[in-house]
C-alpha positions as CSV (number, residue, x, y, z in Angstrom):
1,X,0.0,0.0,0.0
2,X,1.3,3.4,-0.9
3,X,2.2,6.0,1.7
4,X,0.0,9.0,2.6
5,X,1.8,12.3,2.0
6,X,0.9,15.7,3.4
7,X,0.0,16.9,-0.1
8,X,-2.6,14.2,-0.4
9,X,-4.6,15.9,2.3
10,X,-6.8,19.0,1.6
11,X,-5.0,22.2,2.3
12,X,-7.7,23.1,4.9
13,X,-7.9,20.0,7.0
14,X,-9.0,19.4,10.6
15,X,-7.9,16.2,12.3
16,X,-11.4,15.8,13.8
17,X,-12.1,14.1,10.4
18,X,-10.5,11.0,11.9
19,X,-13.6,10.8,14.2
20,X,-16.2,12.2,11.9
21,X,-15.3,10.1,8.8
22,X,-16.9,7.2,10.8
23,X,-20.3,8.9,11.1
24,X,-21.5,8.2,7.5
25,X,-20.6,4.5,7.6
26,X,-20.7,3.3,11.2
27,X,-22.4,6.0,13.4
28,X,-24.0,3.3,15.6
29,X,-20.9,1.2,16.0
30,X,-19.3,1.1,19.5
31,X,-16.4,3.5,19.2
32,X,-15.1,3.0,22.8
33,X,-15.5,0.7,25.7
34,X,-14.7,1.6,29.3
35,X,-15.7,0.8,32.9
36,X,-17.8,3.9,33.1
37,X,-19.6,3.8,29.7
38,X,-19.7,2.5,26.2
39,X,-20.1,5.1,23.4
40,X,-20.9,4.8,19.7
41,X,-19.3,7.1,17.1
42,X,-22.5,9.1,17.0
43,X,-22.5,9.6,20.8
44,X,-18.8,10.5,20.9
45,X,-19.4,13.1,18.1
46,X,-22.3,14.7,19.9
47,X,-20.4,15.1,23.1
48,X,-17.3,16.4,21.2
49,X,-19.5,19.1,19.7
50,X,-20.8,20.0,23.2
51,X,-17.2,20.3,24.5
52,X,-16.3,22.4,21.4
53,X,-19.2,24.7,21.9
54,X,-18.4,25.1,25.7
55,X,-14.8,26.0,24.8
56,X,-16.0,28.6,22.3
57,X,-18.3,30.1,24.9
58,X,-15.2,30.5,27.1
59,X,-13.6,32.6,24.3
60,X,-11.1,29.9,23.2
61,X,-9.9,30.8,19.7
62,X,-8.0,28.7,17.1
63,X,-4.3,28.3,18.0
64,X,-4.8,28.7,21.8
65,X,-3.9,25.9,24.2
66,X,-6.3,24.0,26.3
67,X,-4.7,21.8,29.0
68,X,-6.0,18.2,29.5
69,X,-5.0,16.3,32.6
70,X,-7.1,13.2,32.7
71,X,-7.2,9.4,33.3
72,X,-8.1,7.2,30.4
73,X,-11.9,7.7,30.4
74,X,-14.3,8.8,27.7
75,X,-14.1,12.4,28.8
76,X,-10.5,12.5,27.7
77,X,-11.5,11.5,24.2
78,X,-14.4,14.0,23.9
79,X,-12.3,16.8,25.3
80,X,-9.4,15.9,23.0
81,X,-11.5,16.0,19.9
82,X,-13.5,19.0,21.1
83,X,-10.3,21.0,21.2
84,X,-9.2,19.8,17.7
85,X,-12.6,20.6,16.2
86,X,-12.5,24.3,17.2
87,X,-8.9,24.6,16.1
88,X,-7.4,24.8,19.6
89,X,-4.2,23.1,20.7
90,X,-4.8,20.3,23.2
91,X,-2.0,20.0,25.7
92,X,-2.2,16.4,27.1
93,X,-0.4,16.3,30.4
94,X,1.3,13.4,32.1
95,X,-0.9,12.1,35.0
96,X,1.9,11.3,37.4
97,X,3.7,14.6,37.9
98,X,4.1,17.0,40.8
99,X,2.3,20.4,41.3
100,X,5.5,22.2,40.3
101,X,5.8,20.3,37.0
102,X,2.1,21.1,36.2
103,X,2.7,24.7,37.0
104,X,5.7,24.7,34.6
105,X,3.6,23.1,31.7
106,X,0.6,25.3,32.2
107,X,2.8,28.4,32.2
108,X,4.7,27.1,29.1
109,X,1.6,26.4,27.2
110,X,-0.3,29.5,28.4
111,X,-3.5,27.5,28.7
112,X,-6.5,29.5,30.0
113,X,-8.7,26.4,30.4
114,X,-7.7,23.2,32.3
115,X,-9.9,20.1,32.0
116,X,-8.9,17.8,34.8
117,X,-10.1,14.5,36.3
118,X,-11.2,14.8,39.9
119,X,-8.8,12.1,40.9
120,X,-5.9,14.4,39.8
121,X,-7.1,17.8,41.0
122,X,-5.1,17.7,44.2
123,X,-1.9,17.6,42.1
124,X,-2.8,20.9,40.5
125,X,-4.4,23.0,43.2
126,X,-1.3,23.4,45.4
127,X,0.4,25.3,42.6
128,X,-2.6,27.2,41.4
129,X,-1.1,30.6,42.3
130,X,1.8,29.9,40.0
131,X,-0.4,29.5,36.9
132,X,-0.7,33.1,35.7
133,X,-2.6,32.3,32.5
134,X,-5.1,29.8,33.9
135,X,-8.7,31.2,34.2
136,X,-11.0,28.2,34.5
137,X,-10.7,24.7,35.8
138,X,-13.2,22.2,34.5
139,X,-13.4,19.0,36.7
140,X,-14.5,15.6,35.4
141,X,-16.3,14.3,38.5
142,X,-17.0,16.1,41.8
143,X,-16.0,19.8,41.4
144,X,-15.1,21.8,44.6
145,X,-15.7,25.5,45.0
146,X,-13.8,27.6,42.5
147,X,-14.0,25.0,39.8
148,X,-16.7,23.9,37.3
149,X,-18.1,20.4,36.8
150,X,-17.6,19.0,33.3
151,X,-21.2,17.7,33.1
152,X,-22.7,21.1,34.1
153,X,-20.3,22.8,31.7
154,X,-21.4,20.9,28.6
155,X,-25.1,20.6,29.6
156,X,-27.3,22.5,27.3
157,X,-24.6,23.0,24.7
158,X,-25.6,22.2,21.1
159,X,-24.7,18.8,19.8
160,X,-23.8,20.2,16.3
161,X,-20.8,22.2,15.5
162,X,-18.9,23.0,12.3
163,X,-15.2,22.2,12.4
164,X,-12.8,25.1,12.3
165,X,-11.3,25.6,8.9
166,X,-7.7,24.8,10.1
167,X,-4.8,24.6,7.7
168,X,-3.2,21.1,7.6
169,X,0.0,22.7,9.0
170,X,-1.8,24.4,12.0
171,X,-0.8,23.0,15.3
172,X,-3.4,20.8,17.0
173,X,-1.7,19.0,19.9
174,X,1.1,19.7,22.4
175,X,2.9,16.9,24.3
176,X,5.7,17.2,26.9
177,X,8.5,14.7,26.6
178,X,8.4,12.0,29.2
179,X,11.6,13.0,30.9
180,X,14.1,10.2,30.3
181,X,16.8,12.9,30.5
182,X,15.2,15.3,33.0
183,X,13.7,18.6,31.8
184,X,10.4,18.2,29.8
185,X,10.2,19.7,26.4
186,X,7.0,20.9,24.7
187,X,6.4,19.3,21.3
188,X,3.8,20.6,18.9
189,X,2.2,18.6,16.1
190,X,0.1,19.7,13.2
191,X,-3.3,18.4,12.1
192,X,-1.6,16.6,9.1
193,X,0.6,14.6,11.4
194,X,-2.2,12.5,12.9
195,X,-3.5,10.9,9.6
196,X,0.0,10.6,8.2
197,X,1.2,8.3,11.0
198,X,-2.2,6.5,11.2
199,X,-2.0,5.6,7.6
200,X,1.7,4.9,7.1
201,X,2.2,2.8,10.2
202,X,-1.1,1.9,11.8
203,X,-2.8,0.9,8.5
204,X,0.1,0.0,6.1
205,X,2.5,-1.6,8.5
206,X,0.6,-2.8,11.6
207,X,-2.4,-3.8,9.4
208,X,-5.1,-2.3,11.6
209,X,-8.6,-3.0,10.2
210,X,-12.2,-2.0,10.9
211,X,-13.0,-5.2,12.9
212,X,-10.1,-4.6,15.3
213,X,-10.5,-3.5,18.9
214,X,-7.4,-2.0,20.4
215,X,-6.2,-1.6,24.0
216,X,-3.1,0.1,25.2
217,X,-1.3,-0.1,28.6
218,X,0.3,3.2,27.5
219,X,-1.9,6.0,28.7
220,X,-3.6,8.4,26.3
221,X,-1.6,11.5,27.3
222,X,1.4,9.7,25.7
223,X,1.6,9.8,21.9
224,X,2.0,6.0,21.8
225,X,-1.3,5.8,23.7
226,X,-3.2,8.5,21.8
227,X,-1.9,7.2,18.5
228,X,-2.2,3.5,19.0
229,X,-5.4,3.5,21.0
230,X,-7.4,6.4,19.6
231,X,-6.1,8.0,16.4
232,X,-5.0,5.0,14.5
233,X,-7.9,2.6,15.2
234,X,-10.5,5.3,14.5
235,X,-8.7,6.1,11.3
236,X,-9.7,2.7,10.0
237,X,-13.1,2.5,11.9
238,X,-11.9,0.2,14.7
239,X,-13.0,0.4,18.3
240,X,-10.9,1.2,21.4
241,X,-10.8,0.0,25.0
242,X,-9.9,2.5,27.8
243,X,-8.6,1.6,31.2
244,X,-8.4,4.2,33.9
245,X,-6.4,2.1,36.3
246,X,-2.6,1.8,36.6
247,X,-0.9,0.0,33.8
248,X,2.0,-1.0,36.0
249,X,-0.2,-3.6,37.6
250,X,-0.2,-6.5,35.1
251,X,-3.4,-7.8,36.6
252,X,-5.2,-4.6,35.6
253,X,-4.0,-5.0,32.0
254,X,-4.9,-8.7,31.7
255,X,-8.2,-8.2,33.5
256,X,-9.1,-5.6,30.9
257,X,-8.1,-7.9,28.1
258,X,-10.2,-10.7,29.5
259,X,-13.2,-8.4,30.0
260,X,-13.3,-6.4,26.8
261,X,-11.7,-8.8,24.4
262,X,-9.4,-6.5,22.3
263,X,-7.6,-7.9,19.3
264,X,-4.6,-5.6,19.5
265,X,-2.5,-5.0,22.7
266,X,0.0,-2.2,23.0
267,X,2.5,-2.3,25.9
268,X,6.1,-1.4,26.8
269,X,8.8,-4.0,27.1
270,X,8.7,-3.8,30.9
271,X,4.9,-4.4,30.8
272,X,5.4,-7.6,28.8
273,X,8.1,-8.7,31.2
274,X,5.9,-8.1,34.3
275,X,3.0,-10.1,32.7
276,X,5.4,-13.0,32.0
277,X,6.3,-13.0,35.7
278,X,2.7,-14.0,36.6
279,X,2.5,-17.6,37.7
280,X,0.1,-19.7,35.7
281,X,-0.4,-16.9,33.1
282,X,-2.0,-19.1,30.6
283,X,-4.7,-20.4,33.0
284,X,-5.3,-17.2,34.9
285,X,-6.4,-15.0,32.1
286,X,-8.1,-15.4,28.7
287,X,-6.0,-13.9,26.0
288,X,-7.7,-15.7,23.1
289,X,-9.1,-12.5,21.6
290,X,-5.7,-11.1,20.8
291,X,-4.3,-11.5,17.3
292,X,-1.3,-9.3,17.7
293,X,0.8,-7.4,20.3
294,X,2.8,-4.3,19.8
295,X,5.8,-2.9,21.8
296,X,7.4,0.5,21.8
297,X,8.8,3.1,24.2
298,X,12.1,1.2,24.5
299,X,13.8,-1.6,22.6
300,X,12.3,-5.0,23.2
301,X,15.0,-7.6,24.2
302,X,14.9,-10.8,22.2
303,X,14.5,-13.0,25.3
304,X,11.2,-11.2,26.2
305,X,10.0,-11.7,22.6
306,X,10.7,-15.4,22.6
307,X,9.3,-15.9,26.2
308,X,6.1,-14.1,25.2
309,X,5.8,-16.2,22.0
310,X,6.3,-19.4,24.0
311,X,3.8,-18.4,26.7
312,X,1.0,-17.0,24.6
313,X,1.7,-18.0,21.0
314,X,1.4,-14.4,20.0
315,X,3.9,-12.2,18.1
316,X,5.0,-8.9,19.3
317,X,5.6,-6.2,16.8
318,X,8.5,-4.0,18.1
319,X,9.2,-0.6,16.7
320,X,10.7,2.7,17.8
321,X,9.1,6.1,17.6
322,X,9.3,9.4,19.4
323,X,7.1,12.2,20.6
324,X,9.0,14.4,18.2
325,X,7.7,12.3,15.2
326,X,4.3,11.2,16.4
327,X,5.5,8.4,16.5
328,X,6.8,5.1,15.0
329,X,9.3,5.3,12.2
330,X,11.2,2.0,12.4
331,X,9.2,-1.2,12.8
332,X,9.0,-4.9,12.5
333,X,6.0,-6.1,10.5
334,X,3.6,-8.9,11.1
335,X,5.1,-10.9,8.3
336,X,8.7,-9.8,8.9
337,X,10.0,-9.9,12.4
338,X,13.5,-10.1,13.7
339,X,13.4,-10.4,17.5
340,X,15.8,-8.0,19.2
341,X,15.7,-5.5,16.4
342,X,13.5,-2.4,15.7
343,X,12.8,-3.7,12.2
344,X,13.2,-1.5,9.2
345,X,12.0,1.9,8.0
346,X,8.8,2.0,6.0
347,X,7.4,4.1,3.3
348,X,6.9,7.7,4.5
349,X,10.2,7.8,6.5
350,X,13.9,7.8,5.8
351,X,16.7,7.1,8.4
352,X,20.4,7.5,8.4
353,X,23.1,6.3,10.8
354,X,25.9,8.8,11.0
355,X,29.0,9.5,13.0
356,X,29.5,12.6,15.1
357,X,30.7,14.6,12.0
358,X,27.5,13.7,10.2
359,X,29.0,11.1,7.8
360,X,27.2,7.8,7.2
361,X,28.7,4.9,8.9
362,X,29.2,1.4,7.4
363,X,26.7,-1.4,8.1
364,X,27.5,-3.0,11.4
365,X,28.9,0.1,13.0
366,X,27.1,2.1,15.7
367,X,26.2,5.7,15.0
368,X,23.6,8.4,15.6
369,X,20.2,7.8,14.2
370,X,18.7,10.6,12.0
371,X,15.1,10.6,10.8
372,X,13.3,12.4,8.0
373,X,9.5,12.4,7.7
374,X,6.5,14.7,7.2
375,X,5.1,14.0,10.7
376,X,8.2,15.3,12.5
377,X,7.8,18.3,14.8
378,X,9.6,21.6,13.9
379,X,10.9,22.7,17.3
380,X,10.6,22.5,21.1
381,X,8.3,25.2,22.5
382,X,10.3,28.0,24.1
383,X,13.6,26.0,23.9
384,X,15.6,27.6,21.0
385,X,19.0,26.1,21.8
386,X,17.8,22.6,22.3
387,X,15.7,22.9,19.1
388,X,18.8,23.7,17.1
389,X,20.5,20.6,18.4
390,X,17.6,18.3,17.5
391,X,15.9,19.7,14.4
392,X,18.5,19.7,11.7
393,X,16.7,21.1,8.6
394,X,14.7,18.1,7.1
395,X,16.4,15.7,9.5
396,X,15.6,15.0,13.2
397,X,18.4,14.0,15.5
398,X,16.7,11.3,17.5
399,X,19.4,10.9,20.3
400,X,19.4,7.1,19.7
401,X,22.5,5.0,18.9
402,X,21.8,2.4,16.2
403,X,23.5,-0.1,13.9
404,X,22.2,-1.8,10.8
405,X,22.9,-5.4,10.3
406,X,23.8,-7.1,7.0
407,X,20.1,-7.9,6.3
408,X,18.9,-4.3,6.7
409,X,17.4,-4.6,10.2
410,X,18.1,-1.8,12.7
411,X,19.3,-2.5,16.2
412,X,19.0,-0.1,19.1
413,X,22.2,0.3,21.1
414,X,20.9,2.9,23.6
415,X,20.5,6.6,24.0
416,X,23.4,8.8,23.0
417,X,24.1,9.7,26.7
418,X,23.7,6.1,27.8
419,X,26.6,4.6,25.8
420,X,29.6,3.4,27.8
421,X,33.2,3.4,26.8
422,X,34.9,0.5,28.5
423,X,38.6,-0.1,27.9
424,X,38.4,2.3,25.0
425,X,35.6,0.3,23.3
426,X,32.0,1.4,23.1
427,X,29.5,-0.8,25.0
428,X,25.8,-0.7,24.5
429,X,23.7,-1.0,27.7
430,X,21.0,-2.6,25.6
431,X,23.3,-5.6,24.8
432,X,24.2,-6.2,28.4
433,X,20.5,-5.8,29.5
434,X,19.4,-8.2,26.8
435,X,21.9,-10.8,28.2
436,X,20.7,-10.2,31.8
437,X,17.0,-10.4,31.0
438,X,17.5,-13.9,29.7
439,X,18.4,-15.2,33.2
440,X,15.5,-17.0,34.8
441,X,15.7,-14.9,38.0
442,X,15.5,-11.5,36.3
443,X,12.3,-9.7,35.6
444,X,13.8,-6.4,34.4
445,X,17.1,-4.5,34.6
446,X,19.0,-1.4,33.5
447,X,22.7,-0.9,33.0
448,X,24.6,2.3,33.5
449,X,28.3,3.3,33.8
450,X,30.1,3.5,37.1
451,X,33.7,4.0,38.0
452,X,36.0,1.5,39.7
453,X,38.8,2.1,42.1
454,X,41.0,3.2,39.3
455,X,38.4,5.7,38.1
456,X,37.7,3.7,35.0
457,X,34.1,3.3,33.6
458,X,32.6,-0.2,33.9
459,X,29.0,-1.5,33.4
460,X,26.8,-1.6,36.5
461,X,23.5,-3.4,36.5
462,X,20.4,-2.6,38.5
463,X,18.2,-5.7,38.7
464,X,14.7,-6.6,39.9
465,X,14.0,-10.2,40.6
466,X,11.1,-12.5,39.9
467,X,9.1,-13.9,42.8
468,X,10.9,-16.9,44.4
469,X,14.4,-15.5,43.9
470,X,16.2,-13.7,46.6
471,X,19.1,-11.2,46.3
472,X,22.4,-12.6,47.5
473,X,26.2,-12.3,46.7
474,X,25.9,-15.8,45.1
475,X,23.2,-14.6,42.7
476,X,25.2,-11.5,41.9
477,X,28.2,-13.7,40.9
478,X,25.9,-15.9,39.0
479,X,24.4,-13.0,37.0
480,X,27.9,-11.6,36.2
481,X,29.1,-15.1,35.1
482,X,25.9,-15.6,33.0
483,X,26.6,-12.4,31.1
484,X,30.3,-13.4,30.6
485,X,29.0,-16.5,28.8
486,X,26.5,-14.6,26.6
487,X,28.5,-11.5,25.6
488,X,32.2,-10.4,25.4
489,X,33.8,-10.5,28.9
490,X,34.6,-6.8,28.9
491,X,30.9,-6.0,28.4
492,X,29.7,-7.9,31.5
493,X,28.5,-5.9,34.5
494,X,31.1,-5.6,37.3
495,X,28.5,-4.9,39.9
496,X,24.9,-6.0,40.3
497,X,22.6,-4.0,42.6
498,X,19.2,-5.6,43.4
499,X,16.3,-3.1,43.6
500,X,12.6,-3.5,44.2
501,X,11.8,-1.4,41.2
502,X,13.5,0.7,38.6
503,X,12.8,4.5,38.2
504,X,10.6,5.0,35.2
505,X,8.6,7.6,33.4
506,X,4.8,7.3,33.4
507,X,5.1,5.7,30.0
508,X,7.3,2.9,31.2
509,X,10.7,4.1,30.0
510,X,13.6,3.5,32.4
511,X,15.2,6.7,33.7
512,X,18.8,5.7,33.6
513,X,19.9,9.2,34.5
514,X,18.4,8.6,37.9
515,X,20.4,5.4,38.3
516,X,23.5,7.3,37.4
517,X,22.7,9.8,40.1
518,X,22.3,7.0,42.6
519,X,25.8,5.8,41.7
């Protein structure tokens, strides 16, 4: 199937079309399932129009930001598309941050309206006096004094609304980076970016179809969640399943699969690993509805892929994307999977692996990954210097280290600031982690650099253990020896630290910089 290009879209295009294209053919089809309510495409569209009209009544104009801090419930969806329909920019905020971080993002986005779930309101109110631009807080659920209840806010609003005549390059959404390296960065995307990635990856590569029902452990505020579990399925007329609960509990994820019977499951590598640690997985939950699983966020180690295939019979399609690109640009395919790799680029995107001087490196050598595609962002909001480092004309500096093998598959070697130089030779933390994760006692791990007594850098592993395995000096020696048998001896970890959990972003990415700070 051919790729969709920006020029294939009308010049004046509003991404709400992804929802409304379903109304003519499948208005009465269930669009979303959740624990609070099930909604058809027609019901979603009517409430979207009410939200849009309520925002217009607040004086929100095209191009202005509206902040959305919400669990994965239907009101997230109706608020999201309500913003798009009137030409506003929806700023979807991470649900696991601190009041100070929300104050930063609301100041940075200059949102006058915040739509927030009642369960998250106490994370915003302590910093309310720092939010100079914020005028109105709309609460999904019980609304305390000084705020407005969502239901009352949209009540009486018309259920019809014309979409704003936005240009396809107008901004429609704002996401803040999930913070694997610390400071969040505001990333704006245009209306055209949503159908481009839905078509070029969701439809052409993943093979999403109308009879699918998707479910993502990745939350909707994250582009992997919004794309995979909202934009992409609705682009082809499929349904979505929403889970408000915490994705870090694998029983929440599997319980949702058993109840709502999705055909596609999106999760992060650590999520699959945690599911595999459940005793009696095959008997405890019914996974028979699934036809395909998808992984992104971090590289999926080959041992997890093989363990999942053995336990469930299901393939995992691993790929890599970024918020800057909204999102996947390298991917395995249902009929072309190489476990342990990120697959290959697909029509709509080009990649290069270059050295620090910008010259292409030979196959097999590690270099910096550059990306070119029409869904890439243009800059970081209010961060000029960082934008110059990342957005290099038509090319995007991803910050990832990669190598391409002789068959054309791309292998993730880590983030640029995660690479270790041991004895003058570059070592990929991903390679060491992949060796460790294959040990029967390990549920997940992360490798960073630490200095020995001679002030030389060596690999140091942080490991969480499966139930039934206890931390001990003997196990530490066993893990180091295990790695020495699987990879070159100089790459093996010199120390193993056992921890109850690894520091992660809300989207499941391991924050290695926090482990380096611990060291």
